[in-house]
C-alpha positions as CSV (number, residue, x, y, z in Angstrom):
1,M,35.6,7.2,4.4
2,S,34.0,4.7,6.8
3,E,33.0,1.1,6.5
4,T,30.5,-1.5,7.7
5,E,29.6,-5.1,6.9
6,I,26.0,-4.6,5.7
7,L,24.9,-1.2,4.5
8,I,21.1,-0.7,4.0
9,V,19.8,2.1,1.9
10,G,16.5,3.1,3.4
11,A,14.8,3.0,6.8
12,G,11.3,1.8,6.2
13,N,9.7,-1.5,7.0
14,A,11.6,-3.5,4.3
15,A,14.9,-1.9,5.3
16,F,14.4,-2.7,9.0
17,C,13.4,-6.3,8.3
18,A,16.6,-6.6,6.2
19,A,18.6,-5.1,9.1
20,F,17.2,-7.5,11.7
21,A,17.8,-10.5,9.5
22,A,21.4,-9.5,8.8
23,R,22.0,-9.1,12.5
24,E,20.7,-12.6,13.1
25,Q,23.6,-13.7,10.9
26,G,26.0,-11.8,13.1
27,A,26.7,-9.0,10.7
28,G,27.3,-5.4,11.6
29,V,24.6,-3.2,10.1
30,L,24.4,0.5,9.2
31,M,21.2,2.1,7.7
32,L,20.9,5.3,5.6
33,E,17.7,7.4,6.0
34,R,17.4,10.3,3.5
35,A,14.7,12.1,5.5
36,P,15.2,14.1,8.7
37,V,14.1,12.5,12.0
38,D,10.6,14.0,11.9
39,E,9.9,12.5,8.5
40,R,11.7,9.2,8.9
41,G,10.3,5.8,8.0
42,G,9.7,6.2,4.2
43,N,6.3,5.2,2.9
44,S,5.9,2.8,5.8
45,A,5.2,5.7,8.2
46,F,2.2,6.8,6.1
47,T,0.5,3.4,5.9
48,A,-2.5,2.3,7.9
49,G,-0.4,-0.8,8.8
50,A,-2.6,-3.6,7.4
51,M,-0.7,-6.9,6.7
52,R,-2.0,-9.6,4.4
53,F,-0.9,-13.1,5.3
54,A,-2.1,-16.6,5.2
55,Y,-3.7,-18.1,8.4
56,N,-6.0,-21.0,9.1
57,G,-8.0,-19.6,12.0
58,V,-8.0,-17.8,15.3
59,E,-5.5,-20.3,16.7
60,D,-2.9,-19.0,14.2
61,L,-3.8,-15.4,15.1
62,L,-3.2,-16.0,18.8
63,E,0.5,-16.7,17.9
64,V,0.8,-13.2,16.7
65,V,-1.8,-11.4,18.9
66,P,-1.6,-13.3,22.2
67,D,-3.5,-10.6,24.1
68,L,-6.7,-11.2,22.2
69,S,-9.4,-11.1,24.9
70,D,-12.0,-13.8,25.4
71,D,-14.7,-11.3,24.4
72,E,-12.9,-10.5,21.2
73,I,-12.5,-14.2,20.3
74,N,-16.1,-15.1,21.2
75,N,-17.7,-12.1,19.5
76,T,-15.7,-12.1,16.3
77,D,-15.7,-14.3,13.2
78,F,-12.0,-14.0,12.1
79,G,-12.5,-16.7,9.5
80,S,-9.4,-17.9,7.7
81,Y,-7.3,-16.9,4.7
82,T,-5.5,-19.9,3.3
83,E,-2.4,-19.9,1.2
84,D,-4.5,-21.1,-1.8
85,Q,-6.7,-18.0,-1.3
86,F,-3.7,-15.8,-1.2
87,F,-2.3,-17.4,-4.4
88,D,-5.6,-16.9,-6.1
89,D,-5.9,-13.3,-5.1
90,M,-2.4,-12.5,-6.3
91,A,-3.0,-14.2,-9.6
92,R,-6.4,-12.7,-10.2
93,V,-5.6,-9.0,-9.4
94,T,-2.3,-9.0,-11.3
95,E,-4.0,-10.7,-14.3
96,Y,-1.6,-13.7,-13.9
97,R,1.5,-11.7,-14.7
98,A,3.2,-11.8,-11.3
99,D,6.5,-13.7,-11.1
100,P,5.5,-17.1,-9.8
101,D,8.7,-17.6,-7.8
102,L,8.4,-14.3,-6.0
103,V,4.7,-15.0,-5.3
104,E,5.6,-18.4,-3.9
105,L,8.0,-16.8,-1.4
106,L,5.5,-14.1,-0.5
107,V,2.7,-16.4,0.2
108,R,4.5,-19.4,1.8
109,R,6.6,-17.2,4.1
110,S,3.9,-14.7,5.0
111,F,2.7,-16.2,8.3
112,D,6.2,-17.2,9.5
113,T,7.4,-13.7,8.8
114,I,4.5,-12.1,10.8
115,K,5.5,-14.3,13.7
116,W,9.2,-13.4,13.2
117,M,8.3,-9.7,13.3
118,H,6.2,-10.2,16.5
119,G,9.4,-11.8,17.9
120,H,11.2,-8.5,17.2
121,G,8.7,-6.5,19.1
122,I,6.2,-5.5,16.4
123,R,2.8,-5.5,17.9
124,F,-0.3,-6.4,15.9
125,V,-4.0,-5.7,16.5
126,P,-7.3,-6.7,14.7
127,I,-8.5,-4.2,12.1
128,F,-12.0,-3.9,13.6
129,G,-12.5,-0.4,12.3
130,R,-11.9,-1.0,8.6
131,Q,-12.2,-4.7,7.9
132,A,-15.1,-6.0,10.0
133,F,-18.8,-5.2,10.1
134,L,-21.1,-6.0,13.0
135,V,-23.7,-8.5,11.9
136,D,-26.2,-10.1,14.3
137,G,-24.1,-9.0,17.2
138,K,-20.9,-10.5,15.9
139,F,-18.0,-8.9,14.1
140,K,-17.2,-10.6,10.8
141,F,-14.0,-10.0,8.9
142,W,-13.9,-9.9,5.1
143,G,-11.4,-9.5,2.2
144,G,-8.5,-11.5,3.7
145,L,-7.2,-8.8,6.1
146,V,-7.5,-9.1,9.8
147,L,-4.4,-7.6,11.5
148,E,-2.6,-4.3,11.3
149,T,0.4,-2.9,13.2
150,S,-0.4,-1.3,16.5
151,G,-0.4,2.5,15.9
152,G,-0.5,2.1,12.1
153,G,2.5,3.1,10.1
154,P,3.9,5.5,12.7
155,G,3.6,2.8,15.3
156,L,5.3,0.3,13.1
157,I,8.3,2.6,12.5
158,E,8.6,3.5,16.2
159,A,8.7,-0.2,17.0
160,H,11.3,-0.8,14.3
161,Y,13.5,1.9,15.7
162,R,13.2,0.5,19.2
163,A,14.2,-2.9,18.0
164,A,17.1,-1.5,16.0
165,E,18.4,0.3,19.1
166,R,18.2,-2.9,21.1
167,Q,20.2,-4.7,18.5
168,G,22.9,-2.0,18.1
169,I,21.8,-1.0,14.6
170,E,22.7,2.6,13.7
171,V,20.6,4.8,11.4
172,L,22.1,7.8,9.8
173,N,19.4,10.5,9.2
174,E,19.5,13.0,6.4
175,A,22.0,10.8,4.6
176,R,21.2,10.5,0.9
177,A,22.7,7.6,-1.2
178,V,24.1,9.1,-4.4
179,S,25.7,6.2,-6.2
180,L,26.9,2.6,-5.7
181,L,30.6,1.9,-5.5
182,S,31.4,-1.1,-7.6
183,D,34.0,-2.8,-9.7
184,D,34.3,-6.0,-11.6
185,D,34.0,-7.9,-8.4
186,G,30.6,-6.4,-7.5
187,V,29.3,-3.7,-5.2
188,K,31.7,-2.4,-2.5
189,G,29.7,0.4,-0.9
190,V,27.7,3.6,-1.4
191,R,28.6,7.2,-2.0
192,V,26.6,9.3,0.5
193,K,25.7,13.0,0.8
194,K,25.1,14.2,4.3
195,A,25.0,17.8,5.6
196,G,26.3,19.0,2.2
197,H,29.3,16.8,2.2
198,T,29.9,13.7,0.1
199,T,31.6,10.6,1.6
200,D,32.1,7.0,0.7
201,I,30.9,4.2,3.0
202,M,32.4,0.9,2.2
203,A,30.5,-2.3,2.8
204,K,30.7,-6.0,2.2
205,A,27.1,-6.0,0.9
206,V,24.5,-3.4,0.2
207,V,20.7,-3.8,0.5
208,L,18.6,-1.4,-1.5
209,A,15.3,-0.7,0.3
210,S,14.6,2.9,-0.5
211,G,11.2,2.7,-2.2
212,G,9.8,3.4,-5.6
213,F,9.8,6.5,-7.8
214,Q,6.3,7.8,-7.0
215,A,7.6,11.1,-5.5
216,N,9.4,11.9,-8.7
217,A,7.0,13.8,-11.0
218,E,9.3,13.6,-14.0
219,W,9.7,9.9,-13.7
220,R,6.0,9.4,-13.1
221,T,5.3,11.2,-16.3
222,R,8.0,9.4,-18.2
223,Y,7.0,5.9,-17.1
224,L,3.3,6.0,-16.0
225,G,2.3,8.4,-18.7
226,P,0.9,11.8,-19.4
227,G,-1.1,13.3,-16.6
228,W,0.7,11.5,-13.8
229,D,2.6,14.6,-12.9
230,L,-0.8,15.9,-11.6
231,A,-1.3,13.0,-9.2
232,K,-0.9,13.6,-5.5
233,V,1.6,11.5,-3.6
234,R,0.2,9.7,-0.6
235,G,3.4,9.1,1.3
236,T,6.9,10.4,1.7
237,R,8.4,13.1,-0.6
238,F,11.8,11.3,-0.5
239,N,10.9,8.2,-2.6
240,T,12.2,9.5,-5.9
241,G,13.7,6.4,-7.3
242,D,17.3,6.8,-6.1
243,G,17.9,3.1,-5.3
244,I,16.5,2.1,-8.7
245,R,18.6,4.6,-10.5
246,M,21.8,3.7,-8.7
247,A,21.3,0.0,-9.5
248,L,20.5,0.7,-13.2
249,D,23.6,2.8,-13.5
250,I,25.8,-0.2,-12.7
251,G,23.9,-2.5,-15.1
252,A,21.0,-3.9,-13.0
253,S,18.1,-5.4,-14.9
254,S,14.8,-3.6,-14.7
255,C,11.6,-5.7,-14.2
256,G,7.9,-5.5,-13.7
257,N,5.1,-3.1,-14.5
258,W,6.9,0.2,-15.1
259,S,3.7,1.9,-16.4
260,G,1.7,0.7,-13.4
261,C,1.4,1.8,-9.8
262,H,-0.8,1.6,-6.7
263,A,-3.1,4.6,-6.9
264,V,-6.3,5.3,-4.9
265,G,-9.1,7.8,-4.4
266,W,-7.5,10.6,-2.3
267,D,-9.0,13.8,-1.0
268,L,-9.2,16.4,-3.7
269,N,-7.6,19.1,-1.6
270,A,-4.9,17.0,0.1
271,P,-1.4,18.4,0.0
272,E,1.1,17.5,-2.8
273,F,2.8,14.9,-0.5
274,G,1.7,12.9,2.5
275,D,1.1,14.6,5.8
276,L,2.2,12.5,8.8
277,A,-0.3,14.4,11.0
278,V,-3.1,13.0,8.9
279,G,-1.4,9.8,7.8
280,D,-3.5,7.5,5.6
281,L,-6.8,9.3,6.3
282,F,-6.9,11.3,3.1
283,Q,-7.9,8.0,1.4
284,K,-11.6,7.5,0.7
285,H,-12.4,3.8,0.4
286,S,-16.1,3.3,1.2
287,Y,-17.1,3.8,-2.4
288,P,-18.6,0.3,-2.7
289,F,-21.5,1.5,-0.6
290,G,-22.4,4.5,-2.8
291,I,-21.7,5.8,-6.3
292,M,-18.9,7.7,-7.9
293,V,-19.5,10.4,-10.5
294,N,-17.2,12.5,-12.6
295,A,-17.4,16.1,-13.7
296,L,-19.9,15.1,-16.4
297,G,-22.2,13.9,-13.7
298,E,-21.8,10.2,-14.8
299,R,-20.7,7.0,-13.1
300,F,-17.5,5.6,-14.6
301,V,-16.6,2.5,-12.6
302,D,-18.3,-0.5,-11.1
303,E,-18.1,0.5,-7.5
304,G,-19.1,-2.9,-6.3
305,A,-17.0,-5.0,-8.7
306,D,-15.2,-6.6,-5.7
307,F,-14.3,-6.0,-2.1
308,R,-12.5,-2.6,-1.9
309,N,-9.3,-4.5,-1.0
310,Y,-9.1,-5.7,-4.6
311,T,-10.2,-2.5,-6.4
312,Y,-9.0,0.5,-4.5
313,A,-5.4,0.3,-5.8
314,K,-6.4,0.6,-9.4
315,Y,-9.3,3.1,-9.2
316,G,-7.0,6.0,-8.5
317,R,-5.8,5.6,-12.1
318,V,-9.3,5.6,-13.4
319,I,-10.1,8.8,-11.4
320,L,-7.0,10.5,-12.9
321,E,-8.3,9.7,-16.3
322,Q,-11.6,11.6,-15.7
323,P,-12.2,15.2,-16.7
324,N,-10.3,17.6,-14.4
325,Q,-8.9,14.5,-12.6
326,L,-11.7,14.4,-10.0
327,A,-14.7,12.5,-8.9
328,W,-17.3,12.7,-6.2
329,Q,-18.3,9.8,-4.0
330,V,-22.0,10.0,-3.1
331,F,-23.9,8.3,-0.2
332,D,-27.3,8.6,1.4
333,A,-28.2,8.0,5.0
334,K,-28.4,4.2,4.6
335,A,-24.6,4.1,4.1
336,T,-23.5,6.6,6.8
337,D,-22.8,3.9,9.4
338,L,-20.7,1.9,6.9
339,L,-18.3,4.8,6.1
340,R,-14.7,4.2,7.3
341,D,-13.1,6.5,9.9
342,E,-11.3,8.5,7.1
343,Y,-14.7,10.1,6.3
344,R,-14.8,11.8,9.7
345,I,-11.5,13.8,9.7
346,R,-11.4,17.5,9.8
347,Q,-9.3,17.9,6.6
348,I,-11.9,16.8,4.1
349,T,-13.7,18.0,1.0
350,K,-17.3,17.3,1.8
351,V,-20.8,18.6,1.0
352,K,-24.1,17.6,2.6
353,A,-27.7,18.3,1.7
354,D,-31.3,17.3,2.7
355,T,-32.4,16.8,-0.9
356,I,-30.6,15.3,-3.9
357,E,-31.3,18.5,-5.9
358,E,-29.6,20.6,-3.2
359,L,-26.6,18.1,-3.2
360,A,-26.4,18.4,-7.0
361,A,-26.0,22.1,-6.7
362,K,-23.1,21.7,-4.2
363,L,-21.0,19.3,-6.3
364,E,-18.4,21.7,-7.5
365,G,-17.3,21.1,-11.0
366,V,-20.1,18.6,-11.8
367,D,-22.9,18.8,-14.4
368,A,-25.7,19.0,-11.9
369,Q,-28.5,18.1,-14.4
370,R,-26.7,15.1,-15.7
371,F,-25.9,14.0,-12.1
372,L,-29.6,14.0,-11.2
373,E,-30.4,11.9,-14.3
374,T,-27.6,9.5,-13.3
375,V,-29.1,9.1,-9.8
376,R,-32.6,8.5,-11.2
377,E,-31.2,5.9,-13.7
378,F,-29.2,4.2,-11.0
379,N,-32.1,4.0,-8.5
380,A,-34.4,2.5,-11.1
381,A,-31.8,-0.2,-11.9
382,V,-31.1,-1.4,-8.4
383,Q,-32.2,-5.1,-7.8
384,A,-33.9,-4.3,-4.5
385,D,-35.2,-7.8,-4.1
386,I,-31.7,-9.2,-3.3
387,P,-30.7,-8.7,0.3
388,F,-27.9,-6.3,1.1
389,N,-24.9,-7.7,3.0
390,P,-21.6,-5.8,3.3
391,N,-19.6,-8.8,4.5
392,V,-19.9,-10.8,1.3
393,K,-20.2,-10.1,-2.4
394,D,-24.0,-10.1,-2.1
395,G,-25.0,-9.9,-5.8
396,R,-27.3,-7.0,-5.1
397,G,-26.5,-5.3,-8.4
398,T,-28.1,-3.2,-11.1
399,E,-29.8,-4.1,-14.4
400,G,-29.6,-2.3,-17.7
401,L,-26.9,0.3,-17.0
402,D,-23.9,0.9,-19.3
403,V,-21.7,0.9,-16.2
404,P,-23.1,-1.8,-13.9
405,K,-22.8,-2.0,-10.1
406,S,-22.3,-5.7,-9.3
407,N,-22.7,-5.8,-5.5
408,W,-23.9,-3.6,-2.6
409,A,-26.2,-1.5,-4.8
410,N,-28.5,0.6,-2.7
411,T,-30.8,3.4,-4.0
412,I,-29.6,6.9,-3.3
413,D,-32.9,8.2,-1.9
414,T,-32.7,8.6,1.9
415,P,-31.6,12.0,3.3
416,P,-29.3,13.5,4.4
417,F,-27.1,13.0,1.4
418,E,-23.3,13.3,1.6
419,A,-20.6,13.6,-1.1
420,Y,-16.8,13.6,-0.9
421,A,-14.5,15.0,-3.6
422,V,-11.5,12.8,-4.6
423,T,-8.6,12.8,-7.0
424,C,-5.8,10.3,-7.6
425,G,-3.3,9.6,-4.9
426,V,-0.3,7.5,-5.9
427,T,1.1,5.1,-3.2
428,F,4.0,3.3,-4.9
429,T,5.2,2.3,-8.3
430,F,5.2,-1.3,-9.6
431,G,8.3,-1.2,-11.8
432,G,11.7,-1.9,-10.3
433,L,14.7,-4.2,-10.1
434,R,14.9,-7.9,-11.0
435,I,16.0,-10.1,-8.1
436,T,16.7,-13.8,-7.5
437,T,14.8,-15.8,-4.9
438,D,17.6,-14.8,-2.5
439,A,16.8,-11.1,-3.2
440,Q,20.1,-10.6,-5.0
441,V,19.9,-8.0,-7.8
442,I,20.3,-9.4,-11.3
443,D,22.2,-7.6,-14.1
444,T,21.1,-7.2,-17.7
445,D,23.1,-10.3,-18.7
446,G,21.0,-12.4,-16.2
447,H,23.8,-12.7,-13.6
448,P,23.5,-11.8,-9.9
449,I,25.4,-8.7,-9.0
450,P,27.8,-9.7,-6.1
451,G,27.2,-7.7,-3.0
452,L,23.8,-6.1,-4.0
453,Y,20.4,-7.1,-2.7
454,A,17.0,-5.4,-2.9
455,A,13.6,-5.4,-1.1
456,G,10.4,-3.5,-0.8
457,E,8.8,-1.2,-3.3
458,L,11.8,-1.1,-5.7
459,V,11.5,-4.8,-6.5
460,G,9.7,-5.4,-9.7
461,G,7.7,-8.4,-10.8
462,L,5.2,-8.8,-8.0
463,F,2.4,-6.3,-8.8
464,Y,0.8,-5.6,-12.2
465,F,-2.2,-3.4,-12.8
466,N,-3.5,-3.9,-9.3
467,Y,-2.7,-5.0,-5.8
468,P,-4.4,-7.0,-3.0
469,G,-4.6,-4.6,0.0
470,G,-2.0,-5.2,2.7
471,T,0.4,-6.9,0.4
472,G,2.9,-4.1,0.2
473,L,4.0,-4.2,3.9
474,M,3.9,-8.0,3.7
475,S,6.2,-8.2,0.7
476,G,8.5,-5.6,2.2
477,S,8.7,-7.8,5.3
478,V,9.2,-11.1,3.5
479,F,11.8,-9.9,1.0
480,G,13.5,-7.6,3.5
481,R,14.0,-10.6,5.7
482,I,15.3,-12.6,2.7
483,A,17.6,-9.8,1.5
484,G,19.1,-9.2,4.9
485,G,19.5,-12.9,5.6
486,S,21.2,-13.5,2.3
487,A,23.5,-10.5,2.6
488,G,24.4,-11.5,6.2
489,A,25.2,-15.1,5.2
490,A,27.3,-13.9,2.2
491,V,29.6,-11.8,4.4
492,G,29.7,-14.1,7.4
């Protein structure tokens, strides 16, 4: 048996933010990482690193990215993303179900938390490659996202580990939390299995930050529904819901959209779980500039309903519902320069042709004749008199189609043609634990559980049905900081 003041279950972004905040309160901190060293970092290691936060202009960004060059500033329209816009996006994409108190914390503390992370050695850079298009010689950002962590997810985790080492925070690798140790006075520690041996680690407070249950096929099918066992997992294989289960076992209250998750278009032949060598690049998010067809050869979603930041996290579910759980994203030469970097990796399911008929024959698993009819119908419906502009919702849509395309509609008629096969990739689940605004876990009677806090993916109540891109890391940071600070203050 050993002991510490604050024990944190997990070692991803939310967990490290909790650890740093607890150390600021003067508490001793020990972290548990279930994965081996070469797979450490949870889902955070698999992200592209985008962070959604409120800012009022480039002056705010300079507080976080002080090394922005004069050329970058002069040749870029960074715009602004106000707290009101953030509130509106959270309300709209979650269909007004998100917990207002949690959303208030997320939005109001987003910019201050980014600055706080920068103070802990996390470096941020502009997302020129994925969130800005060059228009009239100037880069213009869109969709509320401007910064990502340097080096993406792996860079974020490396920076966290360096910061933890500087602060004397120890991380135990290959240490799986099995159960919470609790009595009538609250949580007193965690039972841990490491190297085949079970031991108890006592603590004055425990912070759960071990992710959702997306890597648990049985739980996915139980809570998300039939067919979800067939989804691929974008990130770590270790997020199987352990933290949630342990809390529920001692009477914690469940909360949020347990039948919902963040799920995207993911390469059809990607492995069962995420591959750190490829990272987030199995994703395929340029669909607003082409069309998506299913095995029947038919379109099934409005590819241009909104910026991809506000649709990509729900379209994975729609793809999973299609015949054979697949779709093909189709583009012509007019869209080639707009495709994101993930369309250029070696590990990709792609076909290319000089005629649309030749392409149809190459779309494995698709009704070729119906696909050709779909393309003809789509081309005839495009409102070509409206100018195309990828930086705004341009209103260049279609007329008369059962499944409309609301923006960025271009005819599919200029060779060469390219198509990419996708299926559903699940990122994280939306259901989790109920917490207070101090990130303390609440029991089924509505009372805070002494000594138990939570942050990150396993917190319920923030996301329903959908998700604004970049909000996962941001919420992990905000609530990790709150959880660690609350736990540190409680034991101080």
